[in-house]
Backbone as CSV, one residue per row, in Angstrom:
resi,resn,N_x,N_y,N_z,CA_x,CA_y,CA_z,C_x,C_y,C_z
1,MET,37.335,78.684,26.953,38.162,78.617,28.174,39.501,79.286,27.918
2,THR,39.947,80.127,28.837,41.209,80.826,28.673,42.344,80.053,29.311
3,ARG,43.541,80.236,28.763,44.714,79.507,29.247,45.261,80.136,30.521
4,LYS,45.633,79.305,31.484,46.220,79.767,32.736,47.649,80.244,32.506
5,ILE,47.958,81.453,32.939,49.298,81.997,32.798,50.241,81.294,33.768
6,THR,51.355,80.805,33.233,52.361,80.133,34.075,53.628,80.961,34.232
7,GLY,53.739,82.034,33.458,54.908,82.894,33.541,54.592,84.185,34.275
8,SER,55.113,85.282,33.762,54.945,86.580,34.413,54.075,87.500,33.565
9,VAL,53.264,88.322,34.222,52.480,89.334,33.517,53.067,90.724,33.789
10,SER,54.343,90.750,34.126,55.029,92.010,34.373,55.770,92.432,33.108
11,PHE,55.280,93.500,32.464,55.919,94.034,31.269,56.440,95.438,31.567
12,LYS,57.446,95.879,30.799,58.014,97.205,30.990,57.326,98.206,30.072
13,ARG,56.744,99.230,30.680,56.119,100.263,29.872,57.148,100.933,28.966
14,GLY,56.766,101.090,27.692,57.652,101.733,26.740,58.633,100.806,26.060
15,SER,58.673,99.529,26.481,59.579,98.574,25.847,58.905,97.892,24.663
16,ILE,59.725,97.317,23.790,59.258,96.728,22.546,59.114,95.215,22.689
17,TYR,57.995,94.691,22.213,57.715,93.255,22.221,57.095,92.887,20.868
18,ASP,57.001,91.583,20.594,56.138,91.116,19.517,55.248,90.025,20.102
19,ARG,54.339,89.498,19.301,53.371,88.534,19.841,54.065,87.279,20.375
20,ILE,55.133,86.864,19.710,55.825,85.650,20.145,56.496,85.854,21.494
21,THR,57.215,86.978,21.670,57.892,87.213,22.951,56.885,87.441,24.078
22,ILE,55.739,88.050,23.750,54.699,88.223,24.775,54.175,86.858,25.208
23,TRP,53.905,85.977,24.229,53.441,84.621,24.536,54.463,83.883,25.407
24,GLU,55.731,83.942,25.026,56.775,83.240,25.780,56.929,83.819,27.176
25,HIS,56.639,85.097,27.318,56.677,85.755,28.616,55.578,85.203,29.524
26,LEU,54.389,84.998,28.951,53.241,84.528,29.723,53.237,83.016,29.904
27,TYR,53.675,82.297,28.855,53.581,80.834,28.847,54.928,80.208,28.479
28,PRO,55.931,80.323,29.335,57.253,79.773,29.002,57.199,78.276,28.740
29,GLY,57.833,77.854,27.636,57.896,76.444,27.295,56.706,75.917,26.536
30,VAL,55.666,76.738,26.353,54.458,76.315,25.641,54.561,76.792,24.191
31,PRO,54.357,75.902,23.202,54.444,76.317,21.796,53.468,77.443,21.465
32,VAL,53.928,78.373,20.665,53.068,79.480,20.240,51.984,78.935,19.309
33,PRO,50.711,79.297,19.530,49.644,78.779,18.666,49.811,79.270,17.228
34,SER,49.287,78.504,16.291,49.393,78.880,14.876,48.234,79.761,14.426
35,GLY,47.237,79.921,15.280,46.083,80.752,14.942,45.275,81.054,16.178
36,GLY,44.000,81.408,15.985,43.134,81.699,17.122,43.212,83.149,17.566
37,ASP,42.660,83.410,18.756,42.557,84.775,19.263,43.910,85.471,19.384
38,TRP,44.971,84.692,19.596,46.288,85.306,19.813,46.727,86.150,18.622
39,PHE,46.182,85.865,17.458,46.558,86.614,16.268,45.433,87.531,15.794
40,THR,44.562,87.893,16.732,43.533,88.893,16.473,43.849,90.131,17.309
41,GLY,42.843,90.975,17.514,43.084,92.230,18.219,43.295,92.101,19.713
42,TYR,42.778,91.033,20.319,42.994,90.832,21.753,42.681,89.398,22.130
43,ALA,43.279,88.965,23.245,43.112,87.584,23.705,43.013,87.566,25.224
44,LEU,42.116,86.734,25.731,41.949,86.581,27.179,42.951,85.584,27.742
45,ALA,43.284,85.765,29.002,44.165,84.827,29.695,43.747,84.730,31.151
46,ASP,44.094,83.618,31.789,43.893,83.470,33.232,42.436,83.590,33.667
47,ASN,41.529,82.944,32.926,40.122,82.904,33.324,39.568,84.312,33.599
48,TYR,39.687,85.179,32.594,39.151,86.539,32.653,39.896,87.452,33.633
49,GLU,41.114,87.115,33.991,41.861,87.996,34.889,42.752,88.966,34.127
50,ASN,43.204,88.582,32.939,44.086,89.430,32.140,43.622,89.432,30.687
51,LEU,43.693,90.599,30.067,43.375,90.750,28.652,44.601,91.335,27.968
52,ILE,45.071,90.667,26.926,46.224,91.136,26.170,45.699,91.781,24.892
53,VAL,45.935,93.085,24.745,45.386,93.845,23.628,46.509,94.221,22.665
54,PHE,46.321,93.881,21.387,47.257,94.249,20.330,46.569,95.340,19.503
55,MET,47.019,96.569,19.656,46.289,97.716,19.102,47.117,98.425,18.041
56,ASN,46.498,98.642,16.874,47.100,99.498,15.856,46.580,100.916,16.046
57,ILE,47.467,101.890,15.913,47.068,103.288,16.009,47.282,103.944,14.656
58,GLY,46.185,104.237,13.963,46.271,104.957,12.706,46.593,104.124,11.487
59,VAL,46.726,102.799,11.647,47.023,101.935,10.504,46.181,100.676,10.595
60,PRO,45.824,100.056,9.458,45.082,98.797,9.498,45.968,97.652,9.952
61,GLY,45.362,96.595,10.483,46.108,95.424,10.927,46.496,94.529,9.769
62,LYS,47.278,93.497,10.069,47.741,92.553,9.054,46.573,91.850,8.376
63,THR,45.488,91.634,9.108,44.337,90.912,8.550,43.428,91.840,7.746
64,GLY,43.771,93.116,7.707,42.948,94.071,6.972,41.959,94.812,7.844
65,ASP,41.805,94.385,9.104,40.911,95.103,10.018,41.434,96.524,10.219
66,ASP,40.547,97.465,10.136,40.970,98.858,10.219,40.020,99.620,11.132
67,TYR,40.443,99.812,12.389,39.646,100.550,13.355,40.310,101.899,13.614
68,ASP,39.506,102.872,13.939,40.033,104.220,14.133,40.534,104.401,15.562
69,ASN,41.411,103.488,16.003,42.035,103.675,17.306,42.917,104.925,17.247
70,TYR,42.875,105.730,18.287,43.752,106.894,18.266,44.015,107.388,19.679
71,TYR,45.085,108.181,19.790,45.456,108.798,21.048,44.992,110.253,21.038
72,ASP,44.223,110.623,22.040,43.719,111.984,22.188,44.685,112.749,23.084
73,ASP,45.578,113.530,22.459,46.622,114.200,23.234,46.071,115.324,24.105
74,LYS,44.906,115.870,23.757,44.337,116.934,24.577,43.850,116.400,25.918
75,ASN,43.254,115.217,25.901,42.717,114.624,27.127,43.594,113.516,27.685
76,ASN,44.704,113.227,26.988,45.634,112.182,27.416,44.926,110.833,27.580
77,THR,44.090,110.502,26.601,43.342,109.243,26.626,43.510,108.500,25.305
78,ILE,43.169,107.215,25.327,43.206,106.368,24.137,41.786,105.959,23.795
79,LYS,41.436,106.036,22.523,40.155,105.534,22.027,40.439,104.186,21.363
80,TRP,39.821,103.147,21.884,40.091,101.789,21.409,38.785,101.073,21.083
81,PHE,38.767,100.346,19.959,37.586,99.616,19.515,37.728,98.119,19.777
82,GLY,36.616,97.479,20.151,36.577,96.027,20.252,36.417,95.404,18.869
83,LYS,36.281,94.083,18.836,36.104,93.375,17.570,34.699,93.638,17.016
84,PRO,34.445,93.306,15.737,33.113,93.493,15.168,32.028,92.837,16.024
85,GLU,30.925,93.521,16.194,29.763,93.069,16.970,30.032,93.032,18.478
86,SER,31.138,93.587,18.919,31.399,93.632,20.365,30.506,94.694,21.019
87,HIS,30.143,94.461,22.295,29.299,95.426,23.001,29.467,95.244,24.510
88,SER,28.936,96.197,25.258,29.178,96.271,26.698,28.495,95.176,27.498
89,ASN,27.560,94.454,26.907,26.879,93.381,27.641,27.619,92.042,27.553
90,GLN,28.647,91.977,26.762,29.435,90.749,26.691,30.278,90.612,27.965
91,PRO,30.468,89.366,28.459,31.187,89.167,29.724,32.550,89.848,29.768
92,ILE,33.311,89.770,28.672,34.655,90.346,28.671,34.614,91.854,28.911
93,PHE,33.647,92.542,28.291,33.592,93.990,28.435,32.889,94.410,29.724
94,LYS,31.964,93.602,30.209,31.383,93.880,31.534,32.479,93.902,32.596
95,LYS,33.328,92.876,32.553,34.410,92.792,33.537,35.448,93.891,33.335
96,LEU,35.736,94.195,32.072,36.717,95.235,31.798,36.228,96.588,32.298
97,LEU,34.983,96.906,32.012,34.432,98.202,32.420,34.243,98.299,33.926
98,ASN,34.127,97.157,34.598,34.034,97.134,36.060,35.403,97.008,36.725
99,HIS,36.447,97.096,35.907,37.835,97.026,36.390,38.144,95.687,37.059
100,GLU,37.527,94.637,36.566,37.784,93.286,37.077,38.826,92.552,36.234
101,ILE,39.195,93.136,35.123,40.212,92.565,34.241,41.359,93.556,34.123
102,LYS,42.592,93.059,34.135,43.750,93.896,33.841,43.991,93.831,32.332
103,ALA,43.809,94.957,31.676,43.967,95.012,30.220,45.344,95.586,29.885
104,HIS,46.202,94.751,29.315,47.565,95.143,28.950,47.571,95.582,27.491
105,PHE,47.939,96.837,27.241,47.862,97.387,25.889,49.243,97.443,25.231
106,PHE,49.330,96.795,24.071,50.518,96.834,23.221,50.122,97.515,21.915
107,ALA,50.862,98.534,21.508,50.452,99.330,20.350,51.561,99.441,19.313
108,ARG,51.152,99.636,18.081,52.093,99.945,16.998,51.413,100.924,16.058
109,TRP,52.218,101.706,15.342,51.680,102.627,14.351,52.402,102.441,13.018
110,ASN,52.964,101.248,12.833,53.598,100.868,11.574,53.208,99.429,11.286
111,ASN,52.295,99.202,10.343,51.810,97.842,10.111,52.785,96.987,9.315
112,LYS,53.943,97.550,8.965,54.990,96.752,8.322,55.864,96.043,9.351
113,SER,55.696,96.405,10.594,56.529,95.857,11.661,55.721,94.939,12.569
114,LYS,56.396,93.919,13.132,55.766,93.038,14.110,55.920,93.574,15.536
115,GLU,56.696,94.619,15.677,57.005,95.138,17.007,55.878,95.997,17.561
116,LEU,55.618,95.821,18.851,54.606,96.603,19.550,55.227,97.219,20.798
117,THR,54.776,98.414,21.120,55.244,99.104,22.319,54.245,98.871,23.446
118,TYR,54.755,98.465,24.608,53.861,98.229,25.748,53.502,99.565,26.390
119,LEU,52.205,99.898,26.353,51.728,101.154,26.917,51.399,101.040,28.402
120,GLY,51.114,99.822,28.860,50.771,99.622,30.261,49.362,99.082,30.415
121,ILE,48.860,99.120,31.630,47.508,98.648,31.936,46.529,99.803,31.744
122,GLY,45.539,99.583,30.886,44.569,100.632,30.593,43.417,100.640,31.574
123,ALA,43.024,101.823,31.968,41.891,101.986,32.889,40.735,102.635,32.146
124,PRO,39.645,101.879,31.863,38.499,102.447,31.134,37.817,103.554,31.936
125,ILE,37.429,104.621,31.232,36.720,105.702,31.919,35.336,105.938,31.314
126,GLU,35.116,105.499,30.046,33.785,105.573,29.454,33.732,104.685,28.221
127,PHE,32.515,104.432,27.724,32.375,103.594,26.533,31.156,104.030,25.728
128,LYS,31.146,103.590,24.466,29.998,103.798,23.587,29.774,102.518,22.794
129,ASP,28.541,102.052,22.757,28.191,100.869,21.969,27.787,101.268,20.552
130,ASN,27.855,100.257,19.657,27.336,100.396,18.293,27.964,101.548,17.507
131,ILE,29.259,101.699,17.652,29.964,102.699,16.855,30.306,102.078,15.496
132,ASP,29.969,102.764,14.421,30.219,102.231,13.083,31.711,102.185,12.781
133,THR,32.170,101.048,12.264,33.531,100.879,11.786,33.477,100.226,10.412
134,LYS,34.613,100.129,9.741,34.665,99.489,8.432,34.327,98.002,8.518
135,GLN,34.451,97.421,9.731,34.151,96.005,9.925,32.759,95.771,10.520
136,GLY,32.035,96.837,10.788,30.721,96.703,11.394,30.679,97.401,12.739
137,PRO,29.521,97.382,13.434,29.399,98.066,14.725,30.275,97.409,15.793
138,ALA,30.808,98.237,16.686,31.688,97.728,17.745,31.649,98.677,18.926
139,ILE,32.088,98.194,20.071,32.202,99.043,21.243,33.455,99.909,21.122
140,GLN,33.348,101.145,21.552,34.507,102.029,21.638,34.726,102.371,23.105
141,ILE,35.940,102.171,23.588,36.262,102.423,24.989,37.308,103.527,25.076
142,THR,37.061,104.488,25.937,38.038,105.533,26.245,38.766,105.119,27.519
143,LEU,40.095,105.135,27.469,40.872,104.649,28.611,42.117,105.490,28.816
144,THR,42.679,105.347,29.979,43.939,106.024,30.299,45.008,104.986,30.606
145,CYS,46.252,105.344,30.302,47.425,104.545,30.680,48.453,105.502,31.273
146,LYS,49.084,105.106,32.335,50.072,105.958,32.976,51.201,106.309,32.018
147,ASP,51.537,107.582,31.922,52.652,108.077,31.110,52.491,107.796,29.620
148,VAL,51.256,107.581,29.157,51.083,107.201,27.750,51.599,108.284,26.810
149,ASN,51.451,109.547,27.174,51.940,110.630,26.318,53.445,110.523,26.119
150,GLU,54.180,110.338,27.217,55.629,110.236,27.129,56.062,108.977,26.381
151,ILE,55.337,107.875,26.602,55.695,106.620,25.941,55.506,106.727,24.433
152,LEU,54.368,107.256,24.001,54.107,107.391,22.574,55.075,108.375,21.926
153,ASN,55.320,109.494,22.589,56.247,110.473,22.044,57.660,109.925,21.954
154,TYR,58.095,109.281,23.021,59.452,108.728,23.030,59.598,107.670,21.950
155,GLY,58.584,106.823,21.814,58.642,105.782,20.797,58.697,106.352,19.402
156,LEU,57.922,107.405,19.141,57.906,107.993,17.814,59.222,108.692,17.497
157,VAL,59.726,109.470,18.433,60.960,110.210,18.209,62.134,109.264,17.980
158,ASN,62.100,108.083,18.610,63.218,107.166,18.499,63.007,106.080,17.455
159,TYR,61.904,106.155,16.690,61.701,105.203,15.602,62.578,105.588,14.421
160,ASP,62.703,104.667,13.455,63.523,104.950,12.283,62.843,106.002,11.406
161,ASP,63.611,106.543,10.454,63.132,107.659,9.636,61.889,107.299,8.837
162,GLU,61.790,106.050,8.374,60.651,105.645,7.559,59.349,105.799,8.328
163,VAL,59.379,105.393,9.586,58.157,105.501,10.389,57.833,106.959,10.689
164,LYS,58.851,107.774,10.942,58.606,109.186,11.213,57.893,109.851,10.045
165,LYS,58.308,109.544,8.833,57.733,110.162,7.649,56.282,109.758,7.456
166,GLU,55.903,108.604,7.972,54.540,108.128,7.771,53.521,108.897,8.605
167,ASP,54.017,109.657,9.621,53.108,110.469,10.436,51.991,109.649,11.055
168,ARG,52.336,108.509,11.659,51.304,107.640,12.226,50.667,108.259,13.458
169,ILE,51.384,109.151,14.123,50.830,109.869,15.276,50.622,111.321,14.857
170,LYS,49.603,111.960,15.352,49.321,113.337,14.970,50.540,114.221,15.237
171,PRO,50.793,115.217,14.392,51.987,116.056,14.542,52.119,116.699,15.910
172,GLN,51.004,117.125,16.507,51.110,117.816,17.781,51.572,116.892,18.902
173,GLN,51.572,115.584,18.651,51.995,114.640,19.684,53.499,114.418,19.676
174,LYS,54.209,115.002,18.700,55.616,114.671,18.542,56.523,115.401,19.524
175,GLY,56.081,116.526,20.043,56.972,117.293,20.890,56.949,116.833,22.326
176,ILE,58.055,116.297,22.805,58.123,115.887,24.209,58.273,117.130,25.079
177,SER,57.484,117.197,26.092,57.557,118.343,26.998,58.928,118.425,27.643
178,SER,59.442,119.649,27.797,60.757,119.820,28.411,60.701,119.615,29.917
179,VAL,59.509,119.635,30.490,59.364,119.403,31.924,58.394,118.246,32.115
180,SER,58.842,117.179,32.776,57.972,116.025,32.965,58.314,115.335,34.270
181,GLU,57.274,114.874,34.953,57.472,114.108,36.175,57.358,112.611,35.904
182,SER,57.353,112.209,34.636,57.147,110.823,34.258,58.316,109.942,34.683
183,SER,58.016,108.895,35.456,59.054,107.930,35.815,59.602,107.260,34.567
184,PHE,58.705,106.956,33.633,59.140,106.321,32.394,60.181,107.175,31.685
185,LEU,59.886,108.472,31.504,60.771,109.327,30.740,62.091,109.561,31.467
186,TYR,62.029,109.711,32.783,63.266,109.873,33.542,64.166,108.654,33.377
187,GLU,63.566,107.456,33.470,64.374,106.242,33.346,64.954,106.106,31.944
188,LYS,64.167,106.495,30.916,64.671,106.441,29.550,65.814,107.430,29.344
189,HIS,65.694,108.633,29.907,66.775,109.603,29.790,68.025,109.109,30.517
190,LEU,67.832,108.470,31.666,68.964,107.900,32.392,69.616,106.793,31.570
191,GLU,68.784,105.976,30.949,69.277,104.901,30.077,70.049,105.492,28.900
192,ASP,69.493,106.536,28.282,70.172,107.221,27.177,71.543,107.725,27.618
193,TYR,71.558,108.377,28.768,72.796,108.976,29.265,73.867,107.914,29.516
194,ILE,73.484,106.824,30.187,74.470,105.787,30.516,75.046,105.168,29.253
195,GLN,74.197,104.928,28.248,74.708,104.353,27.006,75.668,105.317,26.310
196,LYS,75.262,106.577,26.178,76.084,107.537,25.450,77.354,107.925,26.199
197,LYS,77.277,107.919,27.535,78.420,108.357,28.344,79.099,107.185,29.061
198,TRP,78.945,105.979,28.517,79.466,104.791,29.203,80.930,104.948,29.590
199,ASP,81.738,105.453,28.703,83.185,105.545,28.961,83.526,106.520,30.080
200,SER,82.562,107.350,30.472,82.845,108.351,31.512,82.289,107.968,32.876
201,ILE,81.575,106.832,32.984,81.040,106.427,34.286,81.931,105.345,34.903
202,SER,81.810,105.160,36.199,82.726,104.278,36.928,82.642,102.824,36.484
203,LEU,81.463,102.366,36.060,81.312,100.965,35.646,82.202,100.615,34.457
204,SER,82.522,101.612,33.635,83.325,101.344,32.440,84.758,100.952,32.776
205,GLU,85.189,101.196,34.008,86.556,100.809,34.396,86.716,99.292,34.410
206,GLU,85.627,98.568,34.733,85.686,97.109,34.792,84.890,96.425,33.687
207,TYR,83.879,97.129,33.138,82.957,96.474,32.216,82.873,97.211,30.875
208,ASP,82.615,96.447,29.832,82.323,96.989,28.512,80.820,96.944,28.272
209,PHE,80.289,97.970,27.658,78.872,98.012,27.299,78.594,96.953,26.227
210,VAL,77.516,96.168,26.403,77.163,95.127,25.434,75.899,95.496,24.679
211,GLU,74.800,95.756,25.405,73.523,95.967,24.728,72.548,96.705,25.633
212,ARG,71.702,97.478,25.021,70.624,98.179,25.716,69.294,97.512,25.367
213,GLN,68.386,97.414,26.338,67.093,96.755,26.135,67.290,95.341,25.590
214,CYS,68.161,94.598,26.254,68.477,93.222,25.852,67.257,92.324,26.078
215,SER,66.852,91.611,25.046,65.644,90.781,25.113,65.882,89.528,25.947
216,THR,64.922,89.217,26.842,64.958,87.982,27.628,63.559,87.380,27.615
217,ASP,63.426,86.170,28.179,62.105,85.539,28.204,61.195,86.111,29.279
218,THR,61.684,87.081,30.055,60.837,87.782,31.020,60.826,89.283,30.735
219,GLY,61.072,89.638,29.484,61.058,91.038,29.087,62.456,91.591,28.900
220,PRO,62.570,92.796,28.328,63.885,93.377,28.066,64.527,93.957,29.321
221,LEU,65.791,93.629,29.547,66.525,94.235,30.659,67.135,95.544,30.161
222,ASP,67.377,96.468,31.069,67.774,97.817,30.670,69.130,97.850,29.969
223,ILE,70.161,97.366,30.637,71.510,97.414,30.065,72.267,96.137,30.434
224,LEU,72.958,95.583,29.454,73.815,94.422,29.681,75.256,94.826,29.402
225,ALA,76.143,94.489,30.311,77.576,94.768,30.156,78.360,93.481,30.433
226,LYS,79.659,93.494,30.098,80.501,92.325,30.343,81.870,92.787,30.821
227,ARG,82.375,92.098,31.849,83.662,92.463,32.425,84.765,92.355,31.386
228,LYS,85.757,93.212,31.487,86.796,93.295,30.471,87.595,92.001,30.333
229,ASP,87.650,91.190,31.405,88.342,89.910,31.302,87.445,88.809,30.747
230,GLN,86.205,89.188,30.352,85.246,88.280,29.704,84.731,87.160,30.600
231,ARG,84.860,87.303,31.917,84.475,86.222,32.820,83.159,86.493,33.562
232,GLU,82.551,87.680,33.349,81.335,87.996,34.087,80.463,88.960,33.298
233,TYR,79.140,88.679,33.278,78.156,89.603,32.718,77.579,90.450,33.844
234,LEU,77.177,91.664,33.496,76.555,92.562,34.462,75.182,92.974,33.944
235,VAL,74.138,92.654,34.718,72.764,93.031,34.399,72.439,94.306,35.164
236,ILE,72.093,95.371,34.445,71.851,96.673,35.063,70.377,97.044,34.934
237,GLU,69.738,97.304,36.064,68.351,97.764,36.087,68.297,99.194,36.619
238,LEU,67.515,100.042,35.964,67.432,101.453,36.319,66.091,101.781,36.950
239,LYS,66.110,102.573,38.011,64.896,103.028,38.668,65.035,104.516,38.960
240,ARG,64.004,105.273,38.559,64.085,106.711,38.754,64.032,107.080,40.231
241,ASP,63.017,106.574,40.921,62.755,106.994,42.288,63.279,105.967,43.278
242,MET,62.829,106.059,44.508,63.247,105.117,45.528,62.872,103.697,45.123
243,ALA,63.854,102.824,45.054,63.615,101.445,44.624,63.226,100.589,45.822
244,SER,62.306,99.630,45.595,61.890,98.707,46.646,62.429,97.320,46.343
245,ASP,62.151,96.363,47.246,62.707,95.023,47.076,62.107,94.275,45.888
246,ALA,61.024,94.803,45.282,60.431,94.146,44.117,61.412,94.090,42.951
247,VAL,62.319,95.063,42.880,63.268,95.103,41.768,64.272,93.946,41.843
248,ILE,64.439,93.357,43.029,65.384,92.249,43.167,64.914,91.030,42.380
249,GLY,63.636,90.672,42.533,63.106,89.531,41.799,63.224,89.736,40.301
250,GLN,62.941,90.953,39.853,63.052,91.280,38.440,64.495,91.117,37.960
251,THR,65.425,91.643,38.725,66.841,91.564,38.353,67.330,90.119,38.361
252,LEU,66.905,89.333,39.348,67.316,87.930,39.418,66.794,87.130,38.228
253,ARG,65.581,87.442,37.769,65.047,86.739,36.586,65.901,87.030,35.356
254,TYR,66.290,88.287,35.196,67.156,88.632,34.065,68.510,87.940,34.189
255,MET,69.046,87.903,35.391,70.343,87.268,35.616,70.287,85.775,35.274
256,GLY,69.167,85.135,35.673,69.010,83.716,35.378,68.977,83.451,33.885
257,TYR,68.301,84.341,33.137,68.228,84.169,31.685,69.612,84.336,31.055
258,ILE,70.334,85.369,31.470,71.666,85.619,30.906,72.606,84.458,31.218
259,LYS,72.506,83.921,32.433,73.354,82.777,32.791,73.048,81.578,31.897
260,LYS,71.760,81.353,31.632,71.355,80.195,30.844,71.691,80.359,29.366
261,LYS,71.501,81.548,28.836,71.627,81.760,27.395,72.981,82.307,26.954
262,TYR,73.686,83.018,27.825,74.897,83.708,27.409,76.184,83.109,27.967
263,CYS,76.123,82.565,29.184,77.351,82.185,29.875,77.931,80.866,29.377
264,ASN,79.241,80.871,29.181,79.987,79.648,28.919,80.600,79.162,30.221
265,ASP,81.333,78.054,30.176,81.934,77.486,31.387,82.793,78.511,32.116
266,GLY,82.533,78.648,33.407,83.334,79.545,34.235,82.849,80.977,34.261
267,GLU,81.936,81.358,33.373,81.430,82.726,33.358,80.288,82.882,34.368
268,THR,80.211,84.026,34.993,79.198,84.285,36.014,78.367,85.511,35.629
269,VAL,77.322,85.776,36.439,76.451,86.928,36.216,76.306,87.702,37.517
270,LYS,76.375,89.007,37.415,76.195,89.891,38.559,75.098,90.894,38.232
271,GLY,74.397,91.370,39.249,73.346,92.357,39.043,73.730,93.702,39.622
272,CYS,73.181,94.760,39.034,73.434,96.107,39.520,72.151,96.923,39.374
273,ILE,71.675,97.508,40.459,70.491,98.358,40.458,70.946,99.798,40.609
274,ILE,70.589,100.637,39.646,70.945,102.055,39.706,69.676,102.839,40.009
275,THR,69.680,103.571,41.100,68.477,104.265,41.549,68.845,105.560,42.255
276,ASN,67.847,106.392,42.490,68.067,107.627,43.219,68.248,107.371,44.706
277,SER,67.490,106.387,45.232,67.597,106.008,46.644,66.949,104.645,46.832
278,ALA,67.181,104.025,47.969,66.649,102.685,48.242,65.922,102.673,49.570
279,ASP,64.753,101.999,49.620,64.029,101.923,50.881,64.620,100.823,51.767
280,SER,64.103,100.727,52.987,64.665,99.784,53.956,64.456,98.331,53.529
281,SER,63.342,98.045,52.839,63.087,96.680,52.394,64.156,96.225,51.398
282,LEU,64.513,97.099,50.483,65.551,96.755,49.511,66.901,96.591,50.200
283,ARG,67.208,97.474,51.126,68.480,97.379,51.837,68.567,96.065,52.627
284,ASN,67.472,95.686,53.280,67.472,94.436,54.046,67.658,93.228,53.132
285,ALA,66.964,93.242,51.999,67.067,92.116,51.066,68.472,92.002,50.494
286,LEU,69.074,93.132,50.142,70.413,93.099,49.547,71.487,92.695,50.551
287,SER,71.176,92.832,51.836,72.176,92.467,52.858,72.469,90.973,52.875
288,VAL,71.572,90.158,52.267,71.803,88.708,52.230,71.977,88.202,50.784
289,ILE,72.132,89.127,49.846,72.378,88.743,48.450,73.713,89.331,48.041
290,ASP,74.659,88.471,47.709,76.012,88.968,47.449,76.332,89.174,45.967
291,ASN,75.373,88.882,45.072,75.684,89.059,43.647,74.864,90.177,42.985
292,ILE,74.259,91.035,43.815,73.585,92.232,43.317,74.065,93.420,44.143
293,GLU,74.516,94.465,43.465,74.909,95.679,44.170,73.985,96.817,43.771
294,ILE,73.998,97.872,44.545,73.166,99.027,44.260,74.042,100.265,44.145
295,LEU,73.774,101.073,43.124,74.463,102.342,42.927,73.407,103.441,42.910
296,THR,73.712,104.566,43.516,72.798,105.696,43.491,73.381,106.796,42.601
297,TYR,72.484,107.578,41.997,72.932,108.666,41.134,72.387,109.985,41.664
298,LYS,73.049,111.053,41.293,72.599,112.394,41.637,72.637,113.250,40.381
299,ILE,71.606,114.053,40.190,71.547,114.957,39.057,71.775,116.375,39.558
300,SER,72.714,117.074,38.937,72.994,118.443,39.358,73.430,119.276,38.159
301,PHE,73.322,120.571,38.299,73.844,121.460,37.258,74.298,122.748,37.928
302,ASN,75.201,123.451,37.265,75.767,124.678,37.808,75.370,125.866,36.945
303,LEU,75.161,126.989,37.587,74.905,128.233,36.880,76.117,129.151,37.059
304,GLU,76.578,129.709,35.957,77.727,130.614,36.002,77.351,131.953,35.375
305,LYS,77.745,132.998,36.011,77.447,134.319,35.494,78.288,134.594,34.259
306,MET,77.637,135.086,33.211,78.341,135.387,31.988,78.846,136.826,32.047
307,GLU,80.098,136.975,31.782,80.698,138.300,31.787,80.363,139.011,30.479
308,ILE,79.846,140.212,30.575,79.541,141.021,29.402,80.675,142.014,29.184
309,THR,81.318,141.891,28.038,82.462,142.810,27.779,82.128,143.777,26.664
C-alpha cells in the first residue's frame, strides 16, 4: 500500500533536492522512514498516482546498484532502468507506460553527493523488457522530460570543479546552445542576472540580497532578500513568460515558510513576482492581495556602427 501525499507534488525543474527534503515536501510533519523503497531507485505514492524516481546517470548508487541510465543528447531522451526483475507486465509499469502515473525524475551524476536535480515529469515513449544489467534483467524505458537538455547542461556547468572533472555527462552535452526557447534556461539566466547585478536594480534601494534558491519545505524559492532596516523579508519568484494566478499560491507558501522559520517579533514578509507580463487572472487576484507586488522586465540591446579608421 502506498502512502497518501499530504503535501505538494509541485517541484521546480532544475532545482536541487535530496531524499529528505523531497519526503518533507510530500509528507510534511511525517518522520522520514529509516529504510524501505524510499531509499531505493524509486518509490510509489498516492495509490499509484505518483512515482518518485531517484536516478543515477553514469555512476553506481550508494547501495552498489549500477544501471546504465544515460541521457541521449541526439534524441533528447533519457534511458532509465527499473529494479532487478522489473518488467512491463507489473502494475507499476503498466500504469506508467499508459501514462496513468506521474513519474517525477530526480537525477545525480555524482554518487558522493546526496543532492539530486529535479528533471521534471517523464513521459515514456518506448520500452524494452529483459535488458541485461549488472543486477540482472530489468525493463528499460525511454522517456522525455521538458527542457531536460538545458537542465542537465546548466547543472553540469554550474557544478563544482570536482564533478566537472569526473565527466559524468558525455562531453558533447556540455555546451549550452546560444539560442534556446527554454523557459527553464531563461528563468535561470534571469536569476543569474539579478544576483550578479543586484546593486544595479531598483529593489536594491530598499533590500539587501540574502540568498538564491533558498530551501523551504515546499521547495526552493528563487531569491530571498531583506529590507535594509531589517524589518521585512522579500520573497522573489521569477517567471519567464506571462504569469498566471497559480504563481500566487506558490509565492504565498514560500512566504509562510519564511515567516515561520526566519521572522522574529515585528518582522514581516512580502512577495514579489518578476515576469515578462501578467494575465488577467493574476491581475484580478493581486487586486485583493496587498502583500505581493508584481514587477515586469524587458530585455533589449543596442547595435552601434563601428567606425573604421
